N, C-alpha and C positions, 0 to 999 in steps of 0.2 A: 315472842316465843313463850308458850304456856307449858310449864313443867309441873305436873301435879303429883304429889305423893299420896295418891288415893289407891284404894284397892280396885283392880280392874273389873271386878264383878259388880261394882256399885256405880249408879248414875251413868251407865255406859262405860266404854273403855276409858280407862284412866280418869274416871270421874267427870268427864266432860261430855255433854250431849253432842251428838253428831251434827254436822253442818246441815242446814235445812235443804230440802230437795231443790236442785237447780242452782244452788249457790255454793260458794267456796269460802265463806267468811272465816272459817277456822283453819283453812288450809295452810296459811303461813305458820301456824302454831302446831298443827297436828298432821302435816303432810308427810309424804314418804321420807323426807329427810330427818324426821324427829326420832332418831335412834340414839341409844346410849349404850355404854359398855362398862363392864366390871372385870377386873383382873385380880385373882386371888392366888397367892403362892402356897403350894402344898409341899410338905417335906416328910420324908420317912417312908419306908417300904409299906407300912400298914396303910398310910394315907393314900398311897398310889393304888394299892390293891382295892381299897374301898371305892376310890374314884372310878377305876376301870369297871368295876361291877355295876356301879350306878349308871355309868355312861352306857353300858350295854343294855340295861333295862330301859333307859330313856330312848335309845335308838329304836327299840322294838315298839315302844308306845307311839313314836312319830309315824303315824300311818300314812301321812301325805307330806306335802312340802310346807306344812305349817311350821315345822321346826327341823333343824339339822344338827347332828352330833358327829364330830370328827375327833379322831385321836391321831396325833403326830408324835413320832418318836425321834428325838434328835441325838446324834452320837457325841454331843459335847455337853459339858457340865452347865448348870444353871447360871453360873457367874460369868460365862463366856459372853463377850459383847454381842455375838450373833444371837444369843437368846433374847437380849433386850430388843434388838432390831426386829426379830420375828414377832415377839409379843406385841410390840407397838404397832406393827403393820396389821396384825389380826384385830387389835382393839380399835383401830381406826377404819377398818374396812366394813362398810355397811352392806346391807342385803340388796341384791339387784331386784328390779321390778317394783311394783306398787303394793303388792300384798304384804302386810306386816308379818315378819318372820322372827323366829328365834334361832340364833346360831351359837352353838357351843363348841369350843375347841379345847381339848386337853393336850397340852404340849409337855411331853415327858423328856427328862434329861438323863444323862449317864450317871449322875450322882444321886439317884433316888429322890429327885425333886421334880416338881411339875408346876406349870402355870395353867390355871383354869381361866379361860377367856369366854365371857358371855356378851353377846351383842343382841339387843332386842329393840323392837319399836316400843315407844312409850305407851301406845294403846294396848300393847300386850301385857307388859310388866312394868311397874314403876320400880323405883330403886329398892324399896324394901322387898318387893317380890323377887327382884334379881338376887338379893342377898340370901333370901330363903332358898331359892333355886341353887345357888352356889353351895349352900350347906348340904342340900340334898344330893347334889352331884359329887360332893366330897365324901358321901357315905355317912352323913351325920343325921339321918332320919328324914322325916316328913316325906314319905313316898308319894303322898297325894299331890305334892307340888310338881313332881315329874309328869304326872298325867295331865294336870292343868296346863303346864307349860307347853306340852306337845300338841294341845288341841288347836286346830287352825281357827283363825278369826276373820271376820269381814271388816275391811277398813271403814272407819266411821266418817270418812270424807269422800267427797265427789272429786273425781279426777279433773284437774284443770291444767291448762298449758303451763309449762315450767318457764317462768320469767325471772330475769335477774332483778333483785331489789333496786329501788331507786337510789343511786349513789348520793350520800350526803355530801354537801359542799366541802366539808373538812376531810373527806375520805381520800382525796388526791389519787383515786384509782383510775379515773378517766377511761373506764371500759376495758382496761387491760387486766393482766393477771389470770390466775386460775380460779375455778369456782370455789375451792375450799382451801383455807389455811388454818392449821392448828398450831398454836404457839402461845407464848414463847418458851414456857418452862414447864417441866414436870413439877408436881407438888413438892417433892423432896428438895428441889433446887430453890424454892421461893422462901424468902425470909418472912416469918410471921410478924404480925403487928397487932397491937391491942385493938379491939373493936367488937362489934356485934353484927349480926346479919342486917339489922335495920340501918346501921351506920354504913355498911357497904352499899346498900341500895340508895341511901340518901346521898352519899358521895358521888355515885354514878349519875344521879339526877342533876346534881349541882354542876358537875363537869359537863354534862350534855347541854344544860342550859347555857353555860358559857360558850361552848363550842358552837351552838346554833344561834346564839345571840338573841335568846328569848327567855322570858321569865317562866313560862309554863311549858313543860315537856311531857311526853308520854314514853314509857319504857315498859318492856315486858319483864315480869318477874315470876318466879315460881312460888309455890307455897314455901315460906321460909322454914328452916328447921324448927320443929316444935309446933308449927301452926297446924290448924285442923285441915284435913284433906279437902281438896276442891276449892281452896281459897286463892289460887294463883290467877293471873291474868294480866291485863294491861293496866298499868298504874299511871295516873296523872298526878304530877307533882309540880307545885309552884315554888320557885327558888329565886325570887327577886332579892335584890341586895338588902332591902329593909327588913326582911324576915330574920328571925333568930335561928341559931343552931337547934335549939329545942323545938321550935315550930317545924323545922324541916324534918327532923327525925320523927316527930309525932305524926306527920302526914303519912310516912311510910308505915308506921305501926298501927295507925287507926283507920286509914282509908282502905276500903276493900277494892281490890283490882276488879275490873270489868272484863267481860268476854271480849275477845278480839274481833269486833265487828266493824272497826273503823279503818281497816288497812293495816299494813305492817309497820310497826315502829322501827326506828333505825338502830335501836339498842335494846339488848336484853341483858339481864343480870341474873346469874344462877348462883345461889349460895347453898352449898351442900354440907351436911354434917360429915366430919372426917372420921374414918374408922381405921385403926391401925391394921396394917397388913393388906389393905385394899387400895387399888388404884381405880378410881371411878372417873369416867368421862361422861358428863351429862348430855353431850351433844356431839355427834360425829360429823354433821354437815350443817352449814349455816341455814337457819330459817329466817333470820334477819341479817342486815349488813354486818353487825358486830355483836358478839356475845362475850361478856366477861364472866369468868368462872372463878368463884371463891370457895374455899373450904373453911368451915367454922369449927373451932375446937375450943371448948370452954369460952374464955373471953378473948380468944385470938382469932384473927382472920389471916388466911393464907391465900395470896393471889396465885392460883394454880394454872392460869393460862387464858387464852382467848380463842374463839372460833370466829372466823370472818370469811366473808365472801370477797375474794380479792378483786372481783369486778366492781365492787362498791367501796371497799375499804382496803387500802394497801396494808400489807402486813406490818410495815414500819409504823404506819399511823395507828394500827391496832395496839401495838406495843406502847406507843406514846400515850394513847388514851388511857390505857391501863395504868401507866406510871402516874398520870395526873390523878386518877381515881385513888390510887394508893396514898398519894401525898395528901389529897383532900380528906380521905377517910381518917388519917392520923390526926389531922387538924380538928376535924369534927369531934373525934373521941376525946381529945385533950382540951378542947375549948370550954370556956364557961358557957352555960346554957343560954345566957342573954347576949352572947356575941353575935353580931349581925353577919349575914352571909357575905355582904360586900367586903368584909375584912378578911375573908378566907382567900388565901393565895392559890392560884391554879398550878403554878410550877415553882419548885424551890429556887432560891437565889442562884445557885451555881448553874442550874439548867437554863434559867432566864439569861444569864450572862453568856452561855454558849449560843443560844438562839440569837442574841443581840450581835454577837461577833460574826455570826453567819451572814448577817446583812450588811456588814462593814467591809469596805475594800480599802486597802492602803493606797495612799495617793503619792504621786511623784513629788520630789522636792521642788519648791517654788523659789524663784529669785525674790527674796524678801523685800527688796526695795523697788520692784518694778511696778509700773502703772500701765494702764491701757495705752496712753499716748506715748509712753516710753517704748513699749513693744512695737508700736507702729513706726516710731522714729528709728528704731534699730533696723527695721526692714527697709526704711527709706535710705538709710546710710549704706546698707549692704547691696540694695538693688534699686538704685535711684531711677534707672531708665525703664524698669519693668512697669507695665500698665497696671495701675491699681483700680481705677474706676472707669466704667463705660456707661454713658447715659445719653439721653436726648440732648443734654446741654454740653456734650463734649466728652473728651477722654483726658484723664489725668494719669501721669506716671506717679510712682511713689514719691519721687523727688518733688514733683509739682504739688501733690497732695500735702506733703509735709510743709512746703513753703507757704501755700495758701492758708493752711490751718494756723500756722505760726503767726502770719500777718494778721489774720482775723482775731487771734487770741490777744494780740497787742491792742487791737481796736476795742475788743470787749473790756480789756483792763482800763483803757482810757475812757470808756463809757460808764465806768463805775462798778464793774464786776470785781468782786474780791474773793480771795480763797474761801471755800466753804459755802459760798452763796449758791442759789439755785437760779438757773437761767432757762426760761421757757423757749422751746424751739418748735415753731408751728409752720412747717414747710412741706410742700409736696415731695414725693419721692424723686429726687434728682441728685446729681453729684454734689450740688450745692448743699443739700441736706447733710451729707456725710462730712463735708468740709466743716460745716458749722458745728456739728456734734463734736468733732475732734478739736475744734478751736475752743469750745467751752471747757473741755477737759484740760487743754494746755493752759488755759487761763486760771486753772486751779479751782474751777467751779464744778457743779454737777448739773447735767442737763435734765430738763423735765419735758419729755416729748409730748406734743399736743397734736392731735390729728386735725387737719383743717376741716374734715367732714363732721367734727363734733358740733353739737348744738352750742349756741352762744352761752347758754346758761352753764353748761358743763365746763367750757373753756374758762369762764369767769370764776367758777367755783375752784377749779384746780389752781389757777393763779393766786387766788386769795389764800387757799389752804396751804400751798407751798411757799407763800410769801416770796414769789419770784421777784427778783430785782429788775429783770429786763426780759423782754420777749423778742426773739428774732422771728419775723414772719413776713410773708407777702400778702397775707389776708387783709383786705381793705376793712377798715372799721373794726379791727380786732377788739373784742369786748374786754379791754383791760381797765382796771381802776385808775384812779388819779395817781397812785403811788408807783405804778408800773410803767417803765419806759419801754416803748415799742420802736424797734428799728428794723428796717429792711436789710437783707444781706448786702445789698448794693451800697449801703451807708457804712459798712464795716471795712473800710480800706483807707489808706493814706495816713495812718496814725504812726507816730514815731515808735521805734522799737526800744525796748528796755528789757531788763531781766524779768523772766517769767518765774512765778513762784514754784518752789519745790512742793510736790504733792506726795503725801504718804499713801502707801497702798491701802490703808484702812480708811482713807477719806472716801466720801460718797462720790460715786461716778455718775449715777443717774437715779431718778425717782420716777417709777412707773406707777400709774394709778390703775387699780383694778376695781371691779364692781364690789359693792359692799352690801351687807344685809340691811343696812339702814336706808338704802336708797341713794346714798351719796358714795362716790368712789373713795377709796383709801389709798394713800401713797405708800409704796414700798421702797425703802432706802437701801440701795445695793452699793457696796464699796468696790473699788478697783480690784482688790485682792480676789474677790469671788470670780470675776470675769477671767482673770489670769489663770485661776485654778481650773476653770471650766475648759479653757483651751488646752492647758497642760494635760488635763485628764483625758481629753478626747483626740488630740492631734495624732498620737501614735496608733490607737486602736482603729481610728477611721482613716488613717493614712493621709491626713490633710497636709497640703504643701503648695509650693509655688506652681505646680503643674495644674492646679484646679481653677475652674471658673465657676463662681457662685452667682446667685441672683439675690438682689434685695427685693423681695416680693411683698413683704408684709409692712404694715404701718409701723412707723417708729414708736408709736404708743403701745404696740404689742411687743412683749419681751422676746418673741421669736426673732425680731429684728436685731436684738443685741447679739444673738448667735450669728445671724447672717452677716452683719457688718464687721464685727470685731473678730469673729471666727475666721473670716476670709482675710482681712487685712493683717491680722497678727500672724497668720501662717503664710503670707506672701502670695495669696491667690489674686485673681482678677474678679472684681465685683461688678456685675451687670445690674444697673439700677433699672427696675421695671416700672414704666409709667403706670399711673393709676388705671387708666382706661384699658391698658393692655392686660392688667391683672384681672379685669372683668370680662375679657374675651379669651376663652380657652384656645380658640383657633389662633389668635394673634400671639398669645403667650407661647403656644407650641411652636409657632414659626420662629419666634425670638430664640427659644431654646435651641432649635436646630441651627439657626444662623450663627449664634454666638458660641456654639459648641460647648454649652454649659455641661459641667461634669458633676457638680454638687447642687442638689435641689432640696429645699426645705419647704414642706407643705403641711397644712392641716389636712386630715383625711377628707373633710368636706370639700376643700378646694381641689384636692387631687382627683376626686371622683369625676369632676368635669374634665380635667386634663386627660383622664383615661379615655373618655369618649372621643376627645379631639385627636388623640394619638391614633386611635383606631380608624378614624375618618381620614386622617391626613397621611396615613401610611408609614408611621414611625419615623425613623431617621434620627432619633435622639442619640446624643453622645453621653448620656448620663452614666456615671459609674456608681453614684451614691445618692439615694433618696432618704432623707431624714423626716420622719413624721413626728409631729408634736402639736401641742396646743389643745388637743382633745383626744378622747379614746379612739383607737383604731380598731375597726373590725376587719381582721385580715382577710376575710372572705371576699372583700371587694377587690383584692389583688389577683384573683384567679385569672382573669383575662390578661393582666399585665405579665404574669409569669409565663404565659404561653408565647408572648412576643419577646420578652427579655428575661432569659434565665439568670439565676443568681451569679453565675460566672461572668456575666456581662455587667449587670447592675445590682448592687447590693442595696437591700431595703432594710432600714433600721428604724425601729419604733422606739422613741425616746419619751418616757414619761417625765413630766417636769411641772414646776410650779414657779410663778413669778417670785414668790418669797424664798425660793431656794436656787435662784439664778438659772433660769431657763430649763435646764435638764437635770434629772436625778438618776435615771436608769437608762440602759440601752439593751435592746434585744434585736438580733438579726431575725428578720421575718423570712420564713422559708415557705415553699409551696405546701409542705405538709401542714404548717400552721394555717395557711390560707384555707385548706380543706377542713381543718378541725375547728376553726374559729377561735383559736387560743387567745386568752386574755392576758397571757404572760407579757410583762414589759421588761423582763430581764433583771440583771443584777445592778447594784449601784455602780455608777462610774467611779473611777479611782479618786479617793479622797472624800466621797460622799458615803452616807450610811442610811439604811432604811430599816425600820422595825414596825411591827404591827402590834397595836396595843389596845387595851380595853379603855373604858371611859375614865378609869382612874390612873391611866398612864402605865399600867403594868404590861410587861411583855407577854404576848399570847403564844401558845404553842404553834408549831408548824401546822399549816393548813387551816387554822382558825381565822375567820374573818374578823377584822376590827379596823381601827383607824390607822392610816399610814402616818408614821412619824418620820421626818427626814432630819438627819444631822450631818455634820461634816463641813467641808469647805464652802458649800454654797449657801448656807443659811444667811439670809439678809440681816441687816442691823436691827431694823424695827419698822413699825408703821409710823408714818409721820404724824405727829400731833395726836396719837391715839395710844396713850400709855396703857389704858385699860385693856384694849384689844391686843396690844403687844404682849402684856403679861399673860393674857389668856392663851394666845396662840404660840408664842415663843417661850418655851419652857426649858428648865434645866434638868438634865438627867441626874438622878440621885446617885447612881453608881459611878458614872464616868465624869460627871461635872460638865459635860459638853451641852451646848444649846441645841435644842431640837425644835422643829416646826411641826405643829399639829396641822395636818393638811386638810382635814375634813373629808378626805377621800377614803373609800373603803377598799381594803385589799387583804391578801393573805400571803404568807411566806411559804415558799416551797422548800423541800429538803435541801436543794442545792444553793439556797440563798437568793434565788430569783424571786421576783414579786409578781403576783397576779393583781391587776387593777380591776376592781369590781364595781366601779361607779362611785357616786357620791353617797355619803351616809344618809342623806335625806331623800334618796331616790325610792325608798321603800314607802309604799302608801297602803292605807287600809280602806277597803271599800266593802261596806255592808258586813263588817266583821272579818273579812278575808285580808290576809297580808299578801300584797302583790309587789313584786319587783318589776318596775317599769322596763328595766333592761332586758328582762326575760321576754316580755311581750314584744319588744323591739327586735330581739334576736329571732323570734319566730317569724315576724314579718319579713325580715331580711332573708330568711331561708326560702321565701317564695321567689321563684325566678322572675316573676313579673314585677317585683319591687326593687327599685334601685337604691332608695334611701328611705328612712323612716324615723319618726320621732313619736313618742307616746307621752301624753300628759294626763293628769287627773283633773277633770273639770268639776270643781266643787260647787260653784254657784252659792246662792244664799241659803239654801236648804240642803243639808247633807243627805236627805232622803233621795234627792235627785242627782247626786254625784254620779259621774260616769267616766269611763276611760275614753279618751279621744286619741286616735292615731292619725298622723299626717304622713302620707306616703308619696313618693315620686315613682310613677309607674313606667315601666318599659313597654308594657302592653296590657291589654285586658282592662277590667273595671274594678272599682273598689268592692263591688258585690262578689266578684270572683275571689278577691283577697280575703274577704270576710268568711266566705264559705271554707276556704282552705285553712284559715286560722282556727275556725271552729272545730276542725278535725284534729288539731294539735293541742289546743289549750282548753281547760275547763271553761264552762260558760261564764263564770264570774271574771275570767281574765280576757275574754274576747272583747275588744273595744266596741262600745255601743255605737260609735260613729267613726268612720274611716274617711278622711278627707284627702282627695287627690290634689296635689299641688304640682305646678311645673318644676318647682325647685324649692328646697327648704331655705327659708330666709336666714342669712348669716349676718353676724355682727361685723364691724370693720376688721376684727381680728380673725375672721373666718370661722367663728363658732356659731352654733345654732342660736338664733335670736328668737327666743320664745315669745317675746312681747309682740312680735309681728306675725305670729301665726293667726290666721283668720278664725273667727268663731265658726264652729261647724254648722250652726243652725242656718246660716245664709250661704253655705257653700254648696254649689250644685256640682253634679258629676261632670267634669270636663268632657266634652264630646270629642269626636275625632277631628283632626285638622281638616279645614275646608278644602274642597277641591280647587284646583287652579282655575283662575279666571279664564273665560273663553277668549280666544284671540280676537283681534280686530276683525270686524266684518261678520262675526257670528253672534250677534246679539248686542252686547254692551260695548261701549267705547272703551279703548284701552285704559283711559284714566278712571272711568267708573269701575271697571272690572278690577283694577289694582286696588282702588280704595276699598271696595267691598271685601276683597280677599284679606287685605291688611287688617281691616276692622274686625273681620270674623276671627282671625288668629289672635288679635289683640284681646278680644272678649274671652276667648278660650283660655289664654294664658293668665289673664287677670281674674277670671271667673266672676266677671262683673259685666253688667249691661252698659258698657261705656259708649260714649258717642265719639264721632270723628274728631272733635276738638278737645277731648279730655286729655290732660297731661298724664302720661304713662306713670311717672313716678309719684305724682300726687294721688293717683288712684290705687296706690299700694304696690306698684312695681318696684323690683329691686334688681340687683346686679345679676343674680342667677335667673330671675324671670326674664330679664333682657336677653340672656344667652339663649333661653328656650324660645323666645319670640323670634329672634334673628335666625336661629337654626331652622325653625318651622317655615319661615318665609323663604329661606334658601332652598329647602326641600321642595317647595312648591314652584320653583323655577324663577323666582324674582332675582334681580341683580343683587350681588353681594352687598350687604349692609353691615357696618361695623358698630360696636357699642358707642364709639365716638359719634356716629351719625345719629343714633337714638338719643344720646344726651343733648344733641343740638336740635334735632327734629323730634320733639317730645310728644306729638300727637299723631294719631293714625292718619289724618289727612295730610300732614306735612311729610310724614315718612313715605306715604304712598306717592306723593308728588316727586319726592327725591328718587324713588325707585323708577318711576316712569321717565324722569329726566335721564337717568343713567341708562335705562333701556333704550331710549331713543338715540343716545350718543353711540351705543354699541351696535 
């Protein structure tokens, strides 16, 4: 917003040259909305007589609609509340239409007082001209001013479509609200503080930089009081933490604002001189998302209000922003010149404490002496005959589970396991896995889950790093060192019983290894108390109980399994252990869910997307009442088809943000169809006993709506990283105010006014490409808006030369081609954000934990556009033999799915195939009419020739 204190007869209207023909570069600053108003109180009969005479003369001079003069006589005195309401309404009411006009209203009262209200476009009259006109209309001379004011003018801008400003991330308006909000206070209600106009602008620049998470910002400023006319415009200010207070203020005082030819900034700052007896509003309608209005009087600043577009900045956010600016302005004024900007606080301590409490939820009381195995044991004593586990290796009641785990705990003790030691467990997903995990806990040790699919080097490293004393596994030739004892589950029986050790709730329950920045995984040590707190916090809100049937779908090395196993068994439910190959077949998994009448399902969004298709194909029939999402960010738009089949009254969908270091879950948010339409990134409030806060790089609490790093505190914070004291000190920090431990998540988020949290990706997801800052999540979101795209991932391919860096997108297509996707993306994103390469894949590769495996994404240079599925082979007697036809069909689909020129004897998995590619392959073959083949078949018959032979054999039998 450009507000110039220039004479309107110089340099064009308001001292600013008109926009060039055909353009609207200045429209945001000098468009139809750039009107201001002035209110002056007149008292005494003589003043009213002079004003009425001047008004009559001005009305005669107004020969057309360039100006309008009205007089209103009120039957009540000037101190009546109705007078204030009337004058405020008149002072805020702009002129209709696009032609700049002057509107003058003289409101007289019954006590010989009047209010003179002037409203004009800034291209007609600047503030000083308004003041001269007010004097003339009050009968204080300067008759030429009346003639000049009544003369019509031609707008200096070209008409352009009225568009809402781009909402800033911190605005939290989300397209709602009204076009205009004036607030929050009249000048007389605001408390003055020491400062200068330069300090006000500098404070706004610093706050905007913190709000937007960048060092350099642009904001619109007027010509400050006392500055020469025509010196206003858009000011660029750099406010990084290393600069000093003096350097920041010097930028405002020394840099000349530039014309607004680069788009509309998100913030404007207006500093006006204050004159007694006048009420001045420098802007009646927003020309940028948010405008801060200050009045300067000697060495004082008075925050006199804000003007915002509610569609871009919520009124509450506007008020909070102004509060931050006021606090920062006082610090700048009172600070030593050499104080660095990084030391300036954004919010005062009491306000920071309020925000911090907003993200905290009180937790239920815990049984201070309870452990995981104690809780399962209680369930076994109260419901010994209830079924606890169902799996391929049989069914166990709670009594049988407790008995077997106790016997195996004695065997572990006899094999050298001592309280506090770490025991590796490397077993497939079976009931025996659950028995072993419970046995390790009963023996007083902590389990270290190891996935049998891990490479030998990773298994060896974890065993060495955790110094495991023993590994229970069925893996032949397990890569253990000489100091590690390896036993099969079958060897853990027949040992004499003895007293089992008492285990404290603060003792370690498990150590799960997560990926590390150094290329080696790091172990997270989680105590029993945290897991008990997790169930206590969620059992009531999620209505968990003995009536539920859960699935153990995820690897025990993924912390989602902690929730699946112990969440079920500690609440008395039945746990269905899903075989590995069934987890890789959405059709088989769907059939299992229907057959077992599963009611509680836990899934990563990536895995659930495949189940969505299977449910649509197989006609529903699910008994689910609760689906919990975790492990990765959920885009709720993927749930649109689900809600059409399963309303929320039938099945509740809950998105739970969580981290291994904070015991699986942190927040919970019920997902609704409305959120599925909007694509909301809200993950809800902290679960009872947990806390979340959003902080800057120095650990300071950020205001509502401002993006920063998510910190997690409360009952779920893990003990430490195993053998990583330096990393533990860096990521597990102590809150200076409360003394509680917090975990710095490395995730980016923002707090909402109700205490819920928006998850905005990782802090490192922002990339720079040829000088442009790009959020990869934004590009992915646009891709997912394309109906042809089922899933997408976006990466920055840097290479060895940054000049050749480019964005690469990987998409799973429902239909169409990548060329279609690119054309559509180019209509939404600017050129620098459109991926240079879009690679179509049959499925996005996932890690064993169901997350995107970026290391297995193919290089785009060698990726060809997958063609359509091949036509079905001709039947026997119409050209090819049945065997040859099937082999050709299978090989053609094989090559399409793998995007490789594979041969009939190439191994599917050695050629880059993965579990989701296998799903795509088998679905394509089924659609072409071949006999049903399962993932198990593919894992056994791993070449196109063998799989074709199997299909022919089954076809012949049928």
